[in-house]
N, C-alpha and C positions, 0 to 999 in steps of 0.2 A: 468337836468342840467349836464353839462360835464366839468370836470376840467382837464387840462393838465399842465405839467410843465417839467422843465429840472433840473437835479441835477447831480453832479458828485458822483460816487460811488467809495470810496477808495479801494474796493475789486477788481475793474477792473485794478488797477495799478499793474505793475509787482512787485514781492517781492524784497526787498533790497538784494543785493549780497555783498559778500566779495571777496577779491582777493584770487585766489587759492594758496595753499601752494606750496613751491618749496623745492627741496632737499638742505640739508646743504652742504656747501663747505668742502671737505675733506682736512685735513692738508697735506702738502707735505711729501713725504717719506723721512725719515732721512738717510736711507742707502738702498743698494740693498738687496733683499731677498736672503737667503742662498739656495743653491741647483741649479739644472739644469732643464730647461724646455725642454721637448721633444714633438714633434707633435704626436697626437694620430693617430692610424691606420685609414684608410678610412672606413667609415661606422660605426664607434663607435657612439652609441646613449646614452650610460650611462657609468659612471665610479664610482667605489667604492674603497676607500683606507682603508686598514687594517693596523692600527698602530702597532699591535703586531708583524706582519711579515714584516712590511714596504713594502707591496705589493700594486700595483694598478691593479685592475681588470677592464677590459673594456668589455662592452656588445655590440654586433652587430648582424646583420641579418645573417651573415655567407653565405656559398656557397649554391646554390640551391639544390645540391645533398646531403646535410647533414640534 
């Protein structure tokens, strides 16, 4: 004797999904920031600020002969 049949398997259905999260909206700036913005030298790959000396140090590849 041979028995056959059809059934739906709920494991074959895709899992339920939720909407992806999105970033929060930032509030508008109340006023301009103090200070002056200067462009970094070409080739700068990192920057570190020292609050004690109020210095900005930039790191770069440098010249080939150095």
